[in-house]
Backbone bond lengths (Angstrom), bond angles and torsions (degrees), N, CA, C in turn:
res aa  C-N    CA-C-N  psi(-1)  N-CA   C-N-CA  omega(-1)  CA-C   N-CA-C  phi
1 M - - - 1.424 - - 1.453 115.78 -
2 T 1.340 118.59 169.24 1.412 122.09 -174.98 1.539 109.42 -139.36
3 D 1.411 116.43 155.44 1.373 119.31 171.53 1.533 112.01 -94.50
4 A 1.331 119.09 7.66 1.455 120.86 -178.15 1.505 108.31 -66.07
5 K 1.332 117.00 148.27 1.503 123.57 174.14 1.481 109.09 -60.91
6 L 1.438 114.66 139.48 1.341 120.42 -175.34 1.514 108.11 -93.25
7 A 1.322 118.74 136.41 1.498 123.90 -173.57 1.608 103.52 -132.51
8 L 1.340 116.18 123.61 1.424 122.09 168.90 1.478 112.44 -104.10
9 V 1.322 114.02 129.48 1.555 125.76 -177.81 1.536 108.98 -116.12
10 T 1.243 119.74 111.50 1.466 115.75 177.22 1.575 106.52 -89.71
11 G 1.310 110.62 152.64 1.548 117.79 179.92 1.477 110.15 63.77
12 A 1.341 119.93 50.56 1.532 124.29 -169.31 1.466 110.05 -99.95
13 S 1.348 124.00 14.68 1.387 121.61 -170.65 1.521 113.25 -84.58
14 R 1.368 114.37 -24.91 1.530 116.43 -177.60 1.550 105.84 -161.19
15 G 1.332 108.31 169.83 1.431 118.17 176.95 1.496 116.05 57.88
16 I 1.320 114.61 -140.11 1.478 122.51 -177.66 1.560 112.39 -51.93
17 G 1.394 115.81 -42.05 1.488 118.55 -174.83 1.405 108.80 -68.38
18 A 1.479 120.34 -42.58 1.502 119.90 178.91 1.534 110.18 -61.43
19 A 1.329 117.30 -42.76 1.484 118.34 -178.77 1.531 111.02 -60.97
20 I 1.296 113.75 -43.43 1.605 116.08 178.39 1.551 111.46 -58.84
21 A 1.423 114.20 -45.86 1.392 118.00 -177.30 1.573 111.99 -66.35
22 A 1.259 114.24 -35.41 1.584 118.79 175.81 1.398 110.75 -64.71
23 M 1.370 121.11 -46.00 1.396 124.83 -173.43 1.541 111.33 -67.83
24 L 1.319 116.67 -42.72 1.383 120.75 177.74 1.646 109.64 -63.54
25 A 1.302 113.18 -41.94 1.505 115.50 174.77 1.460 111.63 -58.43
26 Q 1.325 119.80 -43.66 1.455 124.32 -175.51 1.551 107.18 -65.56
27 Q 1.349 120.18 -31.64 1.426 125.32 -177.89 1.480 111.56 -81.68
28 G 1.321 119.75 0.62 1.489 124.05 175.77 1.574 113.78 97.69
29 Y 1.235 122.67 4.47 1.481 124.16 176.25 1.522 108.52 -69.90
30 R 1.305 117.41 148.22 1.456 121.42 165.00 1.484 108.56 -83.55
31 V 1.318 122.81 104.46 1.441 128.00 -171.78 1.464 112.16 -96.30
32 I 1.319 117.81 134.68 1.427 130.48 167.55 1.478 107.56 -112.40
33 G 1.274 121.53 114.51 1.439 125.06 179.17 1.600 109.77 -104.36
34 T 1.223 117.12 146.79 1.480 119.95 -179.65 1.502 110.44 -118.97
35 A 1.399 112.01 151.93 1.435 126.15 169.90 1.526 111.85 -142.68
36 T 1.310 116.94 168.33 1.409 120.07 -173.82 1.535 111.16 -88.54
37 S 1.395 119.08 -8.38 1.412 122.09 -178.28 1.436 113.26 -132.75
38 D 1.380 121.96 164.42 1.451 123.63 -179.85 1.391 108.35 -69.44
39 A 1.324 120.80 -35.34 1.522 122.72 -179.35 1.579 112.19 -65.27
40 G 1.343 110.33 -41.57 1.497 117.87 177.52 1.547 111.84 -67.27
41 A 1.273 118.84 -40.40 1.473 124.37 170.76 1.481 113.80 -56.69
42 S 1.386 114.08 -46.98 1.463 116.69 -175.72 1.572 108.62 -64.66
43 A 1.334 115.87 -41.79 1.504 118.65 -178.54 1.485 110.64 -61.66
44 I 1.374 115.96 -38.46 1.455 119.15 179.75 1.525 108.79 -65.35
45 R 1.322 115.41 -43.95 1.419 119.87 -175.90 1.575 111.85 -60.11
46 E 1.308 114.76 -48.11 1.419 120.35 175.32 1.564 115.93 -54.33
47 T 1.416 108.46 -43.73 1.451 111.53 175.08 1.541 117.54 -59.56
48 L 1.321 112.12 -54.33 1.479 120.76 -176.52 1.498 113.74 -68.15
49 Q 1.393 118.10 -27.24 1.427 115.35 177.56 1.417 115.66 -76.45
50 A 1.296 116.85 -5.17 1.485 122.82 174.46 1.651 106.01 -70.96
51 Y 1.376 117.03 -24.16 1.475 118.13 173.58 1.479 112.35 -88.61
52 S 1.301 114.70 -40.78 1.443 118.53 -179.58 1.560 110.53 -156.87
53 A 1.317 114.84 143.09 1.425 113.36 179.30 1.562 113.75 -77.63
54 D 1.384 116.01 -7.01 1.473 120.84 177.36 1.602 107.38 -83.43
55 N 1.200 122.94 -10.27 1.458 126.36 174.84 1.503 107.70 -70.90
56 D 1.341 117.57 154.78 1.498 119.66 -179.50 1.418 108.63 -159.17
57 A 1.400 116.64 -173.45 1.406 125.06 176.80 1.463 112.60 -144.86
58 L 1.304 119.50 161.38 1.516 123.17 174.18 1.484 110.95 -144.54
59 V 1.302 114.11 160.40 1.513 119.81 175.34 1.500 105.98 -88.08
60 L 1.256 114.09 126.62 1.498 123.01 179.20 1.424 112.71 -145.90
61 N 1.271 120.04 122.34 1.483 127.44 177.94 1.432 104.62 -113.79
62 I 1.257 119.98 101.93 1.521 125.96 -177.42 1.564 109.62 -70.32
63 A 1.337 119.46 -15.31 1.396 120.72 176.01 1.505 114.31 -75.52
64 D 1.329 116.88 -11.53 1.416 125.87 -173.14 1.559 107.35 -112.81
65 A 1.329 112.81 108.22 1.503 118.03 -174.29 1.557 111.45 -60.50
66 E 1.333 117.46 -46.93 1.436 119.21 -176.41 1.380 116.76 -70.05
67 Q 1.465 119.26 -33.82 1.403 121.53 -178.97 1.617 106.97 -79.70
68 T 1.216 123.07 -33.33 1.407 125.55 172.12 1.525 113.70 -57.56
69 D 1.323 113.01 -51.10 1.494 120.32 -179.75 1.642 107.59 -60.51
70 A 1.198 117.47 -45.48 1.500 121.50 -174.37 1.521 106.95 -71.14
71 A 1.300 121.90 -42.46 1.386 121.90 -177.67 1.571 114.80 -67.13
72 L 1.357 115.18 -36.17 1.363 117.89 -179.49 1.505 112.67 -83.73
73 K 1.290 116.36 -22.90 1.543 117.85 171.77 1.537 106.82 -66.05
74 Q 1.373 115.66 -42.53 1.458 117.82 177.64 1.505 114.42 -62.70
75 L 1.390 115.35 -38.77 1.405 118.76 174.05 1.539 114.37 -57.07
76 L 1.300 116.53 -48.77 1.437 123.02 177.98 1.412 111.84 -57.88
77 A 1.359 122.06 -39.85 1.446 125.50 -173.52 1.488 111.48 -83.57
78 D 1.290 120.19 -30.12 1.470 123.84 -178.17 1.541 114.37 -91.24
79 I 1.299 113.42 -37.17 1.443 116.96 -170.21 1.568 116.53 -114.79
80 G 1.382 108.79 -44.61 1.453 117.01 174.21 1.485 110.56 133.75
81 T 1.316 115.86 -171.65 1.442 124.88 -176.80 1.539 110.67 -84.87
82 P 1.267 124.85 126.14 1.488 123.00 172.64 1.493 113.99 -63.74
83 A 1.284 111.88 143.96 1.551 115.98 171.11 1.493 107.28 -95.51
84 V 1.426 118.32 -20.25 1.475 120.89 177.96 1.495 104.99 -132.61
85 V 1.305 115.12 132.03 1.459 124.86 170.56 1.475 109.57 -122.06
86 V 1.384 115.11 123.64 1.465 120.74 178.38 1.569 107.41 -114.50
87 N 1.291 115.26 111.26 1.471 121.20 -178.40 1.601 103.47 -89.91
88 N 1.306 120.58 96.56 1.402 125.40 -177.98 1.423 111.43 -114.42
89 A 1.361 123.15 -29.63 1.457 123.59 -176.76 1.482 113.53 -56.71
90 G 1.403 113.64 134.50 1.474 112.25 179.17 1.653 101.57 -168.41
91 V 1.378 104.94 166.69 1.568 113.48 177.03 1.474 110.15 -132.61
92 T 1.257 115.87 167.48 1.484 121.82 174.94 1.629 106.12 -126.24
93 R 1.244 117.48 147.70 1.478 127.15 168.03 1.546 108.43 -140.40
94 D 1.321 117.43 70.82 1.410 119.57 -172.32 1.523 112.93 -77.70
95 N 1.379 113.60 143.86 1.428 118.61 174.45 1.619 106.01 -176.02
96 L 1.286 115.28 147.59 1.487 115.65 175.31 1.529 111.78 -53.64
97 F 1.232 117.02 152.35 1.453 118.86 -167.55 1.537 111.54 -65.19
98 L 1.352 119.49 -35.09 1.425 118.44 177.86 1.550 116.11 -68.81
99 R 1.325 111.20 -19.00 1.524 113.82 172.08 1.521 115.88 -101.87
100 L 1.299 112.79 -0.30 1.524 115.87 -179.06 1.545 110.87 -72.88
101 T 1.304 115.44 129.48 1.415 122.31 -174.85 1.624 107.80 -91.38
102 E 1.303 113.62 165.78 1.474 121.04 176.01 1.579 107.39 -60.89
103 D 1.285 117.48 -40.64 1.378 121.27 -179.11 1.492 115.01 -66.19
104 D 1.378 116.61 -36.06 1.511 125.27 171.91 1.498 109.80 -60.69
105 W 1.293 118.33 -44.75 1.455 123.05 -177.33 1.557 108.34 -69.58
106 Q 1.239 117.69 -50.56 1.467 121.25 -174.70 1.482 112.27 -64.61
107 T 1.328 117.95 -40.14 1.451 121.08 -175.76 1.509 107.56 -62.89
108 V 1.328 118.84 -45.22 1.442 120.20 -174.12 1.522 112.31 -70.77
109 I 1.343 115.14 -42.10 1.432 120.22 178.85 1.540 110.95 -69.60
110 N 1.266 117.77 -35.18 1.475 122.29 179.49 1.534 112.86 -66.67
111 T 1.395 116.28 -38.06 1.377 121.18 -177.24 1.568 108.59 -84.80
112 N 1.364 113.93 -57.41 1.511 115.71 -168.20 1.470 117.10 -75.52
113 L 1.323 117.48 -18.52 1.453 125.95 -179.44 1.500 112.24 -110.19
114 N 1.401 114.58 -65.40 1.435 121.62 -177.43 1.534 108.92 -61.33
115 G 1.338 117.04 -35.40 1.435 118.12 -178.72 1.496 114.16 -61.05
116 V 1.320 116.61 -39.97 1.434 126.12 -179.45 1.601 104.25 -63.73
117 F 1.343 116.08 -48.51 1.458 119.33 -178.72 1.584 105.72 -56.47
118 R 1.212 118.28 -48.18 1.429 121.35 -177.29 1.618 112.77 -54.22
119 V 1.345 111.49 -49.29 1.455 115.20 -176.06 1.555 109.93 -67.23
120 C 1.322 117.12 -41.69 1.497 120.75 178.84 1.504 110.54 -67.37
121 K 1.329 120.20 -35.78 1.463 126.60 178.05 1.506 108.67 -58.89
122 A 1.315 115.61 -50.97 1.503 123.03 -171.79 1.528 110.62 -71.43
123 L 1.366 116.11 -24.79 1.544 113.80 -179.55 1.497 115.98 -110.67
124 S 1.326 117.31 -6.73 1.450 121.86 -173.41 1.537 111.74 -61.55
125 K 1.304 119.91 -42.95 1.472 121.64 -171.96 1.541 108.63 -66.86
126 A 1.396 113.96 -37.47 1.442 118.13 178.93 1.418 112.93 -68.98
127 M 1.375 116.96 -40.49 1.435 121.89 178.61 1.469 114.83 -65.41
128 I 1.374 114.73 -38.03 1.423 119.67 176.46 1.526 109.91 -67.16
129 K 1.234 119.76 -38.85 1.416 120.34 175.13 1.446 117.24 -67.04
130 Q 1.390 117.02 -28.12 1.391 125.25 171.10 1.488 113.34 -71.72
131 K 1.332 118.69 -31.22 1.409 125.09 173.31 1.491 112.79 71.87
132 H 1.341 115.35 30.98 1.504 121.76 167.64 1.461 107.42 -166.55
133 G 1.320 113.70 156.64 1.486 117.06 174.33 1.563 108.04 156.45
134 S 1.346 111.14 162.00 1.428 119.03 178.09 1.599 107.72 -136.42
135 I 1.343 110.82 122.50 1.468 119.46 179.68 1.550 106.26 -103.84
136 I 1.309 118.61 119.79 1.455 119.47 176.65 1.558 112.39 -119.95
137 N 1.253 116.97 118.26 1.461 127.23 -173.14 1.588 105.93 -100.72
138 I 1.309 115.43 129.93 1.493 122.34 -179.51 1.544 105.17 -90.20
139 S 1.205 115.18 111.47 1.437 124.70 178.63 1.576 108.45 -101.34
140 S 1.393 121.51 -146.07 1.392 121.10 -175.64 1.503 103.74 -167.26
141 I 1.352 116.81 150.96 1.488 125.06 171.95 1.573 106.77 -53.24
142 I 1.301 117.79 -32.58 1.438 122.10 -174.81 1.509 110.77 -64.66
143 G 1.306 117.56 -31.13 1.476 119.46 174.27 1.508 116.94 -62.31
144 T 1.366 115.15 -18.72 1.440 122.42 174.32 1.446 115.59 -99.15
145 T 1.388 120.84 -45.06 1.362 124.27 -171.55 1.562 110.03 -95.41
146 G 1.347 119.27 -23.17 1.424 118.31 -166.75 1.476 116.32 77.60
147 N 1.238 120.97 167.12 1.473 121.57 176.51 1.538 110.33 -165.92
148 A 1.335 118.47 127.66 1.371 122.91 178.79 1.464 113.37 -52.05
149 G 1.293 121.40 136.26 1.478 124.10 -172.86 1.481 118.74 77.13
150 Q 1.407 117.88 7.84 1.453 120.29 179.13 1.506 113.51 -135.96
151 T 1.364 117.41 34.71 1.474 119.67 -178.57 1.600 110.98 -52.94
152 N 1.305 113.56 -42.40 1.507 115.03 -179.93 1.513 111.43 -65.47
153 Y 1.318 119.59 -43.84 1.442 124.10 -176.49 1.549 107.81 -66.27
154 A 1.370 116.72 -46.92 1.425 119.21 177.66 1.569 116.00 -58.96
155 A 1.308 113.10 -44.14 1.421 116.44 176.94 1.515 110.28 -61.25
156 A 1.310 119.65 -42.39 1.523 120.90 -175.73 1.551 106.05 -66.88
157 K 1.362 118.85 -41.20 1.424 115.64 -175.95 1.579 114.69 -76.28
158 A 1.359 113.77 -31.73 1.506 116.45 171.26 1.398 112.70 -63.56
159 G 1.380 118.33 -39.02 1.458 124.86 179.38 1.556 107.20 -65.41
160 L 1.296 117.04 -43.22 1.459 121.89 -176.27 1.675 107.42 -59.19
161 E 1.293 117.25 -40.86 1.463 118.61 178.59 1.522 113.26 -66.63
162 G 1.285 114.54 -38.65 1.469 119.81 173.05 1.542 112.09 -61.69
163 F 1.195 118.33 -44.84 1.373 131.71 -179.67 1.574 106.97 -60.03
164 T 1.273 114.15 -49.37 1.528 120.63 179.83 1.513 110.12 -62.01
165 R 1.356 120.45 -44.74 1.520 120.25 178.03 1.524 112.34 -63.05
166 S 1.319 114.87 -39.55 1.462 117.61 -179.44 1.506 113.23 -71.00
167 L 1.267 119.64 -43.86 1.488 120.65 177.47 1.445 109.69 -67.59
168 A 1.304 121.12 -33.21 1.465 123.59 176.83 1.531 111.59 -55.63
169 Q 1.359 113.34 -44.04 1.460 117.73 -179.36 1.553 109.94 -67.31
170 E 1.278 121.70 -34.22 1.412 122.23 -175.50 1.516 111.65 -74.47
171 V 1.329 123.29 -37.50 1.405 128.40 -173.79 1.591 115.22 -100.58
172 A 1.243 116.57 -4.12 1.495 118.87 -177.29 1.527 110.59 -59.00
173 S 1.287 118.13 -37.33 1.506 117.67 -177.55 1.443 113.65 -70.48
174 R 1.267 116.65 -11.93 1.489 126.33 -179.84 1.541 109.00 -97.39
175 N 1.288 121.39 6.92 1.424 125.35 -178.70 1.514 112.72 66.33
176 I 1.321 117.24 33.07 1.425 117.74 174.35 1.550 106.09 -115.71
177 R 1.273 112.55 134.15 1.524 119.45 -172.14 1.586 104.58 -110.22
178 V 1.405 116.79 135.41 1.421 120.21 179.45 1.521 107.99 -124.68
179 N 1.282 118.59 119.32 1.518 122.37 -178.07 1.445 109.89 -136.56
180 C 1.394 117.52 167.96 1.445 127.26 172.18 1.488 112.09 -117.00
181 V 1.185 117.74 149.37 1.495 123.84 161.16 1.496 107.53 -118.66
182 A 1.377 112.43 133.18 1.583 117.58 -171.74 1.472 106.78 -118.96
183 P 1.338 120.88 97.32 1.411 122.32 177.90 1.551 113.01 -67.32
184 G 1.365 114.23 151.30 1.472 118.53 168.06 1.569 103.39 -91.79
185 F 1.366 110.88 -138.61 1.494 117.68 177.53 1.544 110.85 -79.19
186 I 1.273 116.23 116.12 1.432 121.37 -175.06 1.527 106.89 -111.69
187 Q 1.365 120.23 140.60 1.439 119.36 177.48 1.555 112.99 -77.27
188 T 1.261 117.71 111.59 1.392 125.33 177.65 1.526 109.95 -138.05
189 D 1.275 118.68 -172.30 1.542 121.32 176.91 1.536 110.39 -65.32
190 M 1.332 116.67 -21.44 1.415 118.54 176.69 1.490 115.44 -74.57
191 T 1.291 115.52 -39.13 1.525 117.18 175.95 1.479 114.18 -81.62
192 D 1.377 113.21 -22.61 1.491 115.41 178.93 1.504 112.81 -61.92
193 V 1.236 118.26 -28.49 1.503 122.17 -173.83 1.610 110.39 -92.58
194 L 1.325 117.30 1.28 1.455 115.57 179.17 1.549 109.98 -71.49
195 P 1.259 118.70 145.86 1.504 121.38 169.02 1.364 112.97 -53.11
196 D 1.401 118.68 148.85 1.433 126.01 -178.26 1.566 111.73 -57.21
197 G 1.321 114.01 -38.17 1.527 120.07 -179.35 1.519 110.15 -62.25
198 Q 1.422 116.29 -44.28 1.420 119.21 -178.59 1.582 110.83 -67.86
199 K 1.316 116.78 -38.84 1.370 124.93 179.51 1.578 107.31 -56.66
200 E 1.385 113.48 -52.29 1.447 117.24 -176.71 1.478 113.32 -60.44
201 A 1.363 116.62 -37.53 1.470 120.31 -178.83 1.531 110.68 -67.95
202 I 1.359 114.98 -40.78 1.453 118.20 171.45 1.489 115.62 -56.26
203 L 1.318 115.95 -51.36 1.429 122.69 -179.88 1.567 113.11 -60.58
204 A 1.285 114.10 -36.13 1.489 116.49 175.11 1.505 115.93 -59.73
205 S 1.359 116.10 -27.02 1.406 124.03 178.50 1.505 118.79 -86.78
206 I 1.380 111.51 -4.01 1.545 116.15 -177.27 1.609 104.60 -111.01
207 P 1.381 114.78 116.59 1.445 120.93 -179.20 1.537 109.16 -53.52
208 M 1.328 125.30 -32.39 1.380 121.37 176.64 1.496 121.75 -80.53
209 K 1.376 109.53 -2.57 1.527 119.62 171.61 1.418 112.21 59.49
210 R 1.354 120.92 31.54 1.465 119.13 173.63 1.529 107.34 -155.99
211 F 1.333 116.64 158.52 1.505 121.40 166.78 1.433 109.92 -71.95
212 G 1.371 114.13 147.59 1.380 115.53 172.91 1.570 115.51 -77.86
213 Q 1.291 120.39 165.85 1.439 122.48 176.85 1.431 112.87 -101.37
214 V 1.335 118.47 156.48 1.529 122.52 -179.34 1.516 106.53 -58.95
215 E 1.287 117.29 -32.83 1.474 118.14 -177.12 1.584 114.66 -69.92
216 D 1.330 112.63 -18.97 1.559 118.12 176.53 1.567 105.94 -71.41
217 I 1.218 116.98 -39.37 1.522 120.44 175.70 1.520 112.89 -69.26
218 A 1.316 114.90 -43.90 1.457 118.04 179.49 1.489 110.77 -64.30
219 A 1.366 121.05 -37.55 1.358 120.86 175.79 1.564 113.88 -60.96
220 A 1.297 117.16 -41.12 1.524 120.01 175.90 1.498 113.64 -62.88
221 V 1.308 113.99 -38.86 1.468 120.93 176.09 1.426 111.24 -64.93
222 A 1.377 123.04 -46.32 1.406 130.30 175.23 1.503 113.49 -53.64
223 F 1.412 112.99 -43.33 1.453 120.08 174.18 1.516 115.33 -56.38
224 L 1.398 109.56 -49.63 1.505 113.21 -176.36 1.517 112.88 -76.22
225 A 1.364 116.38 -13.28 1.410 117.75 172.40 1.505 118.24 -79.51
226 G 1.393 113.92 -25.79 1.349 120.80 -167.48 1.628 111.18 -93.97
227 D 1.325 110.53 177.36 1.479 117.66 178.29 1.445 116.45 -62.30
228 G 1.324 118.55 -26.53 1.494 119.68 179.64 1.489 111.75 -65.36
229 A 1.220 120.84 -15.62 1.529 127.28 177.25 1.573 113.05 -106.05
230 Q 1.312 118.57 19.24 1.441 122.99 -174.23 1.551 110.63 -64.17
231 Y 1.317 120.80 -14.68 1.468 118.12 -179.31 1.559 105.84 -119.12
232 V 1.327 117.97 30.49 1.522 122.16 178.46 1.453 105.91 -121.72
233 T 1.360 115.97 119.53 1.438 123.60 173.78 1.535 113.30 -152.48
234 G 1.295 112.61 149.54 1.471 118.15 -179.38 1.559 113.02 76.49
235 Q 1.272 117.40 14.47 1.449 120.55 -177.17 1.467 114.32 -102.77
236 T 1.330 112.23 157.54 1.503 120.86 170.38 1.516 107.05 -115.81
237 I 1.310 117.27 115.25 1.481 121.64 173.80 1.491 110.66 -92.47
238 H 1.403 117.09 117.93 1.406 119.98 179.98 1.559 110.72 -88.85
239 V 1.316 116.02 132.00 1.309 120.84 174.22 1.466 112.92 -124.64
240 N 1.330 118.34 89.45 1.490 118.65 -165.54 1.502 110.38 -149.49
241 G 1.370 120.00 27.19 1.530 118.70 175.19 1.444 116.41 59.78
242 G 1.297 119.16 18.14 1.435 121.21 179.35 1.571 115.78 86.97
243 M 1.397 112.14 14.51 1.420 113.68 178.56 1.451 113.71 -70.10
244 N 1.309 118.68 -30.86 1.450 122.31 174.07 1.466 107.30 -138.26
245 M 1.453 116.03 121.32 1.345 121.42 -176.60 1.534 106.63 -119.01
246 G 1.330 113.65 135.35 1.494 117.93 178.39 1.502 111.40 166.21
């Protein structure tokens, strides 16, 4: 066993989530990463245990209310109450609004917004009893600016930021902080496959003229998780190279 602070990172199998889990592990947290499959959880476990044998992974599908509740009850019983919860798991179902289906809408809202509700609901009582903690929700620049073809995603992320501010007010007196990190365009496998013309158009709109790196987002999360942010709550930290300022 370890006295290291426990951190839960959802959607930790790749991209931003993997970078967050790795950085927290490097900083000495006991990290539990999640994936929606056994294979994904096994891969996360192997990666995180290179930092410490106490790190682990679990299967968690935040789109499934019953499975989420059961998995997080088991986490609380077997491992303990997280000091840090990073809600990173999410999906996209992009399409122009006139072509967007009911399933496209519900899938994104159910995972990206309802899923965060489920995770916070399952862990909030234990964190309140613990009387300390940091919840960090991964939003997006799209929640502020909107984007054609992403009405469902924009609605979910904008809702997530409102949820964050409201929950922050409710639990602040219990020494629990709730914040968002809103990435801009980050270099991942999703951006790597974009056509060159589309990449050039995106880069032209970013004052820093480059895509962000997953480590840029992980660093912002690590700040909000740590003692240096102990008086920061209800905030959205934008990490977008100046693409949106305000």
